[in-house]
Structure formats: structure tokens, C-alpha cells
C-alpha positions as protocol buffer text, in pm:
chain_id: "A"
residue {
  index: 1
  type: UNK
  ca { x: 0 y: 0 z: 0 }
}
residue {
  index: 2
  type: UNK
  ca { x: 288 y: 239 z: 76 }
}
residue {
  index: 3
  type: UNK
  ca { x: 443 y: 151 z: -259 }
}
residue {
  index: 4
  type: UNK
  ca { x: 119 y: 242 z: -435 }
}
residue {
  index: 5
  type: UNK
  ca { x: 103 y: 568 z: -237 }
}
residue {
  index: 6
  type: UNK
  ca { x: 463 y: 661 z: -338 }
}
residue {
  index: 7
  type: UNK
  ca { x: 379 y: 590 z: -703 }
}
residue {
  index: 8
  type: UNK
  ca { x: 71 y: 806 z: -670 }
}
residue {
  index: 9
  type: UNK
  ca { x: 275 y: 1091 z: -518 }
}
residue {
  index: 10
  type: UNK
  ca { x: 527 y: 1076 z: -804 }
}
residue {
  index: 11
  type: UNK
  ca { x: 244 y: 1097 z: -1056 }
}
residue {
  index: 12
  type: UNK
  ca { x: 100 y: 1407 z: -890 }
}
residue {
  index: 13
  type: UNK
  ca { x: 444 y: 1564 z: -862 }
}
residue {
  index: 14
  type: UNK
  ca { x: 507 y: 1490 z: -1231 }
}
residue {
  index: 15
  type: UNK
  ca { x: 167 y: 1636 z: -1325 }
}
residue {
  index: 16
  type: UNK
  ca { x: 233 y: 1946 z: -1114 }
}
residue {
  index: 17
  type: UNK
  ca { x: 581 y: 1993 z: -1268 }
}
residue {
  index: 18
  type: UNK
  ca { x: 442 y: 1958 z: -1622 }
}
residue {
  index: 19
  type: UNK
  ca { x: 162 y: 2203 z: -1539 }
}
residue {
  index: 20
  type: UNK
  ca { x: 411 y: 2461 z: -1407 }
}
residue {
  index: 21
  type: UNK
  ca { x: 632 y: 2414 z: -1713 }
}
residue {
  index: 22
  type: UNK
  ca { x: 327 y: 2459 z: -1939 }
}
residue {
  index: 23
  type: UNK
  ca { x: 225 y: 2780 z: -1760 }
}
residue {
  index: 24
  type: UNK
  ca { x: 580 y: 2911 z: -1774 }
}
residue {
  index: 25
  type: UNK
  ca { x: 606 y: 2846 z: -2148 }
}
residue {
  index: 26
  type: UNK
  ca { x: 262 y: 3002 z: -2206 }
}
residue {
  index: 27
  type: UNK
  ca { x: 345 y: 3326 z: -2020 }
}
residue {
  index: 28
  type: UNK
  ca { x: 692 y: 3351 z: -2175 }
}
residue {
  index: 29
  type: UNK
  ca { x: 553 y: 3314 z: -2527 }
}
residue {
  index: 30
  type: UNK
  ca { x: 278 y: 3565 z: -2447 }
}
residue {
  index: 31
  type: UNK
  ca { x: 545 y: 3810 z: -2330 }
}
residue {
  index: 32
  type: UNK
  ca { x: 747 y: 3752 z: -2650 }
}
residue {
  index: 33
  type: UNK
  ca { x: 437 y: 3800 z: -2865 }
}
residue {
  index: 34
  type: UNK
  ca { x: 347 y: 4129 z: -2693 }
}
residue {
  index: 35
  type: UNK
  ca { x: 702 y: 4255 z: -2736 }
}
residue {
  index: 36
  type: UNK
  ca { x: 702 y: 4157 z: -3103 }
}
residue {
  index: 37
  type: UNK
  ca { x: 365 y: 4330 z: -3151 }
}
residue {
  index: 38
  type: UNK
  ca { x: 501 y: 4652 z: -2997 }
}
residue {
  index: 39
  type: UNK
  ca { x: 814 y: 4638 z: -3215 }
}
residue {
  index: 40
  type: UNK
  ca { x: 613 y: 4579 z: -3532 }
}
residue {
  index: 41
  type: UNK
  ca { x: 371 y: 4858 z: -3442 }
}
residue {
  index: 42
  type: UNK
  ca { x: 662 y: 5098 z: -3390 }
}
residue {
  index: 43
  type: UNK
  ca { x: 816 y: 4994 z: -3724 }
}
residue {
  index: 44
  type: UNK
  ca { x: 485 y: 5035 z: -3905 }
}
residue {
  index: 45
  type: UNK
  ca { x: 433 y: 5375 z: -3745 }
}
residue {
  index: 46
  type: UNK
  ca { x: 779 y: 5488 z: -3855 }
}
residue {
  index: 47
  type: UNK
  ca { x: 721 y: 5358 z: -4209 }
}
residue {
  index: 48
  type: UNK
  ca { x: 385 y: 5536 z: -4224 }
}
residue {
  index: 49
  type: UNK
  ca { x: 542 y: 5863 z: -4104 }
}
residue {
  index: 50
  type: UNK
  ca { x: 812 y: 5840 z: -4373 }
}
residue {
  index: 51
  type: UNK
  ca { x: 548 y: 5761 z: -4636 }
}
residue {
  index: 52
  type: UNK
  ca { x: 333 y: 6056 z: -4523 }
}
residue {
  index: 53
  type: UNK
  ca { x: 632 y: 6286 z: -4551 }
}
residue {
  index: 54
  type: UNK
  ca { x: 721 y: 6162 z: -4899 }
}
residue {
  index: 55
  type: UNK
  ca { x: 365 y: 6191 z: -5029 }
}
residue {
  index: 56
  type: UNK
  ca { x: 325 y: 6538 z: -4880 }
}
residue {
  index: 57
  type: UNK
  ca { x: 646 y: 6655 z: -5047 }
}
residue {
  index: 58
  type: UNK
  ca { x: 542 y: 6495 z: -5375 }
}
residue {
  index: 59
  type: UNK
  ca { x: 201 y: 6664 z: -5369 }
}
residue {
  index: 60
  type: UNK
  ca { x: 372 y: 7003 z: -5334 }
}
residue {
  index: 61
  type: UNK
  ca { x: 473 y: 7021 z: -5702 }
}
residue {
  index: 62
  type: UNK
  ca { x: 122 y: 7050 z: -5847 }
}
residue {
  index: 63
  type: UNK
  ca { x: 21 y: 7281 z: -5561 }
}
residue {
  index: 64
  type: UNK
  ca { x: 315 y: 7511 z: -5630 }
}
residue {
  index: 65
  type: UNK
  ca { x: 253 y: 7518 z: -6004 }
}
residue {
  index: 66
  type: UNK
  ca { x: -116 y: 7596 z: -5961 }
}
residue {
  index: 67
  type: UNK
  ca { x: -43 y: 7879 z: -5718 }
}
residue {
  index: 68
  type: UNK
  ca { x: 251 y: 8004 z: -5929 }
}
residue {
  index: 69
  type: UNK
  ca { x: 43 y: 8043 z: -6243 }
}
residue {
  index: 70
  type: UNK
  ca { x: -225 y: 8240 z: -6056 }
}
residue {
  index: 71
  type: UNK
  ca { x: 33 y: 8456 z: -5874 }
}
residue {
  index: 72
  type: UNK
  ca { x: 191 y: 8549 z: -6209 }
}
residue {
  index: 73
  type: UNK
  ca { x: -153 y: 8658 z: -6331 }
}
residue {
  index: 74
  type: UNK
  ca { x: -218 y: 8833 z: -5997 }
}
residue {
  index: 75
  type: UNK
  ca { x: -536 y: 8630 z: -5964 }
}
residue {
  index: 76
  type: UNK
  ca { x: -571 y: 8581 z: -5588 }
}
residue {
  index: 77
  type: UNK
  ca { x: -936 y: 8476 z: -5611 }
}
residue {
  index: 78
  type: UNK
  ca { x: -841 y: 8154 z: -5791 }
}
residue {
  index: 79
  type: UNK
  ca { x: -576 y: 8080 z: -5527 }
}
residue {
  index: 80
  type: UNK
  ca { x: -842 y: 8131 z: -5262 }
}
residue {
  index: 81
  type: UNK
  ca { x: -1085 y: 7893 z: -5435 }
}
residue {
  index: 82
  type: UNK
  ca { x: -813 y: 7634 z: -5482 }
}
residue {
  index: 83
  type: UNK
  ca { x: -689 y: 7652 z: -5120 }
}
residue {
  index: 84
  type: UNK
  ca { x: -1042 y: 7656 z: -4974 }
}
residue {
  index: 85
  type: UNK
  ca { x: -1124 y: 7342 z: -5169 }
}
residue {
  index: 86
  type: UNK
  ca { x: -795 y: 7175 z: -5074 }
}
residue {
  index: 87
  type: UNK
  ca { x: -836 y: 7243 z: -4701 }
}
residue {
  index: 88
  type: UNK
  ca { x: -1161 y: 7045 z: -4709 }
}
residue {
  index: 89
  type: UNK
  ca { x: -958 y: 6732 z: -4777 }
}
residue {
  index: 90
  type: UNK
  ca { x: -896 y: 6495 z: -4489 }
}
residue {
  index: 91
  type: UNK
  ca { x: -596 y: 6590 z: -4271 }
}
residue {
  index: 92
  type: UNK
  ca { x: -523 y: 6925 z: -4443 }
}
residue {
  index: 93
  type: UNK
  ca { x: -548 y: 7176 z: -4161 }
}
residue {
  index: 94
  type: UNK
  ca { x: -438 y: 7515 z: -4297 }
}
residue {
  index: 95
  type: UNK
  ca { x: -279 y: 7665 z: -4607 }
}
residue {
  index: 96
  type: UNK
  ca { x: -103 y: 8001 z: -4606 }
}
residue {
  index: 97
  type: UNK
  ca { x: 59 y: 8176 z: -4902 }
}
residue {
  index: 98
  type: UNK
  ca { x: 319 y: 8447 z: -4840 }
}
residue {
  index: 99
  type: UNK
  ca { x: 452 y: 8684 z: -5103 }
}
residue {
  index: 100
  type: UNK
  ca { x: 825 y: 8752 z: -5140 }
}
residue {
  index: 101
  type: UNK
  ca { x: 831 y: 9019 z: -4867 }
}
residue {
  index: 102
  type: UNK
  ca { x: 639 y: 8812 z: -4611 }
}
residue {
  index: 103
  type: UNK
  ca { x: 289 y: 8951 z: -4647 }
}
residue {
  index: 104
  type: UNK
  ca { x: 16 y: 8688 z: -4620 }
}
residue {
  index: 105
  type: UNK
  ca { x: -165 y: 8715 z: -4952 }
}
residue {
  index: 106
  type: UNK
  ca { x: -391 y: 8414 z: -4898 }
}
residue {
  index: 107
  type: UNK
  ca { x: -477 y: 8192 z: -4605 }
}
residue {
  index: 108
  type: UNK
  ca { x: -752 y: 7953 z: -4517 }
}
residue {
  index: 109
  type: UNK
  ca { x: -751 y: 8135 z: -4182 }
}
residue {
  index: 110
  type: UNK
  ca { x: -904 y: 8458 z: -4318 }
}
residue {
  index: 111
  type: UNK
  ca { x: -810 y: 8675 z: -4020 }
}
residue {
  index: 112
  type: UNK
  ca { x: -441 y: 8635 z: -4118 }
}
residue {
  index: 113
  type: UNK
  ca { x: -483 y: 8768 z: -4473 }
}
residue {
  index: 114
  type: UNK
  ca { x: -325 y: 9104 z: -4548 }
}
residue {
  index: 115
  type: UNK
  ca { x: -103 y: 9103 z: -4239 }
}
residue {
  index: 116
  type: UNK
  ca { x: 270 y: 9049 z: -4227 }
}
residue {
  index: 117
  type: UNK
  ca { x: 368 y: 8695 z: -4136 }
}
residue {
  index: 118
  type: UNK
  ca { x: 488 y: 8612 z: -3789 }
}
residue {
  index: 119
  type: UNK
  ca { x: 857 y: 8547 z: -3728 }
}
residue {
  index: 120
  type: UNK
  ca { x: 776 y: 8177 z: -3727 }
}
residue {
  index: 121
  type: UNK
  ca { x: 656 y: 8196 z: -4089 }
}
residue {
  index: 122
  type: UNK
  ca { x: 913 y: 8456 z: -4202 }
}
residue {
  index: 123
  type: UNK
  ca { x: 1194 y: 8205 z: -4154 }
}
residue {
  index: 124
  type: UNK
  ca { x: 1042 y: 7994 z: -4433 }
}
residue {
  index: 125
  type: UNK
  ca { x: 1089 y: 8271 z: -4692 }
}
residue {
  index: 126
  type: UNK
  ca { x: 1451 y: 8162 z: -4730 }
}
residue {
  index: 127
  type: UNK
  ca { x: 1347 y: 7807 z: -4830 }
}
residue {
  index: 128
  type: UNK
  ca { x: 1481 y: 7716 z: -5172 }
}
residue {
  index: 129
  type: UNK
  ca { x: 1333 y: 7367 z: -5195 }
}
residue {
  index: 130
  type: UNK
  ca { x: 1030 y: 7174 z: -5072 }
}
residue {
  index: 131
  type: UNK
  ca { x: 1069 y: 7074 z: -4708 }
}
residue {
  index: 132
  type: UNK
  ca { x: 848 y: 6890 z: -4462 }
}
residue {
  index: 133
  type: UNK
  ca { x: 890 y: 6961 z: -4091 }
}
residue {
  index: 134
  type: UNK
  ca { x: 742 y: 6767 z: -3800 }
}
residue {
  index: 135
  type: UNK
  ca { x: 570 y: 7009 z: -3565 }
}
residue {
  index: 136
  type: UNK
  ca { x: 452 y: 6733 z: -3333 }
}
residue {
  index: 137
  type: UNK
  ca { x: 371 y: 6362 z: -3343 }
}
residue {
  index: 138
  type: UNK
  ca { x: 50 y: 6437 z: -3525 }
}
residue {
  index: 139
  type: UNK
  ca { x: 125 y: 6750 z: -3729 }
}
residue {
  index: 140
  type: UNK
  ca { x: 361 y: 6817 z: -4019 }
}
residue {
  index: 141
  type: UNK
  ca { x: 429 y: 7139 z: -4205 }
}
residue {
  index: 142
  type: UNK
  ca { x: 502 y: 7155 z: -4576 }
}
residue {
  index: 143
  type: UNK
  ca { x: 703 y: 7456 z: -4687 }
}
residue {
  index: 144
  type: UNK
  ca { x: 734 y: 7506 z: -5063 }
}
residue {
  index: 145
  type: UNK
  ca { x: 883 y: 7805 z: -5244 }
}
residue {
  index: 146
  type: UNK
  ca { x: 691 y: 7951 z: -5537 }
}
residue {
  index: 147
  type: UNK
  ca { x: 938 y: 8055 z: -5805 }
}
residue {
  index: 148
  type: UNK
  ca { x: 863 y: 8304 z: -6081 }
}
residue {
  index: 149
  type: UNK
  ca { x: 1052 y: 8353 z: -6407 }
}
residue {
  index: 150
  type: UNK
  ca { x: 1343 y: 8540 z: -6251 }
}
residue {
  index: 151
  type: UNK
  ca { x: 1282 y: 8545 z: -5876 }
}
residue {
  index: 152
  type: UNK
  ca { x: 1093 y: 8393 z: -5588 }
}
residue {
  index: 153
  type: UNK
  ca { x: 727 y: 8495 z: -5577 }
}
residue {
  index: 154
  type: UNK
  ca { x: 663 y: 8364 z: -5228 }
}
residue {
  index: 155
  type: UNK
  ca { x: 617 y: 8051 z: -5026 }
}
residue {
  index: 156
  type: UNK
  ca { x: 331 y: 7810 z: -4955 }
}
residue {
  index: 157
  type: UNK
  ca { x: 294 y: 7678 z: -4601 }
}
residue {
  index: 158
  type: UNK
  ca { x: 60 y: 7384 z: -4549 }
}
residue {
  index: 159
  type: UNK
  ca { x: -15 y: 7230 z: -4208 }
}
residue {
  index: 160
  type: UNK
  ca { x: -110 y: 6865 z: -4229 }
}
residue {
  index: 161
  type: UNK
  ca { x: -239 y: 6620 z: -3968 }
}
residue {
  index: 162
  type: UNK
  ca { x: -34 y: 6303 z: -4003 }
}
residue {
  index: 163
  type: UNK
  ca { x: -180 y: 5956 z: -3969 }
}
residue {
  index: 164
  type: UNK
  ca { x: -60 y: 5712 z: -3706 }
}
residue {
  index: 165
  type: UNK
  ca { x: -61 y: 5333 z: -3726 }
}
residue {
  index: 166
  type: UNK
  ca { x: -341 y: 5193 z: -3511 }
}
residue {
  index: 167
  type: UNK
  ca { x: -369 y: 4812 z: -3534 }
}
residue {
  index: 168
  type: UNK
  ca { x: -711 y: 4757 z: -3381 }
}
């Protein structure tokens, strides 16, 4: 009877050990999976941010050319119509057009029009190529110079709400 009891104890000990090993493996793999998920989410978020930046810079060319042609004709009403329509698009927050001396000739924020640009915007007048700046995790700023035949006509400043990767 004692022999049978010892055998029974070994069985329970073996079952308990296997159960603990199973739980340990389960929680370790769960930890690894969560870590991998976080790493992949961070990589996807970075890739999306780079893609947003590239697409924003690429979309600047047609925007610049449309504004350039109307600035050469001194047709600010068409620039206004174009910018008002563009700001209705998802994630486009604000568009401001400065002339060569820093006066705001068109903005989707109408109370800015006609005034001189703030120091924050004046620094962009020296831009000689299209640039995208990150203002925060969720906002980017496109700065694009508008070139005339012989000189710079002004600069276009577009604030854009960037998308984040959300795997839910």
C-alpha cells in the first residue's frame, strides 16, 4: 500500500511539474508575442510617417505650379478657391501663401490675410526647396517656395495632420 502511495505521489508531482512548465512556457511566449507586436507597431508607425512625408512633399509640385500660375496673373481669387477646396480634404489643416516680402496674400484662416507673417513663418521665406517639418507627433508642415521667371514669388505653407498606425 505504501508503494502504491509513493507511485501516486510521483504521478501528482510529475503532473504538477508539467503544469508549471506549461504555464511558464505560455506566459513567456505571451510576453514575447506582446514585445514583437510593440516592435512591429513601432516599425509600421515609422514607415507610415516616412510615407506621409514623402507623399506630402510629392504633392507640393502641383500645388506650387497651380499657385505660381495664378500669382503670375495676380489672380488671388483663384488661389483662394483652390486653397479653400484643398483644405476640405482629410488631414489638411491650414494653407497660407506668403509673397516675397512676407505679407500673407492668402490663407484659409481669413483673419491672417493682409497682415505680415509672424517670425515663425518669415523664416520659411529663405526656403529654396520643398521641405516637410514635423511640428509634433500628429502634425507636419510643408514649406514650398513659389518661383517666378526670374525670382521667388513667395512661399506656400501647409499644415497637415499626419496619420498614425493603429492596429485595432
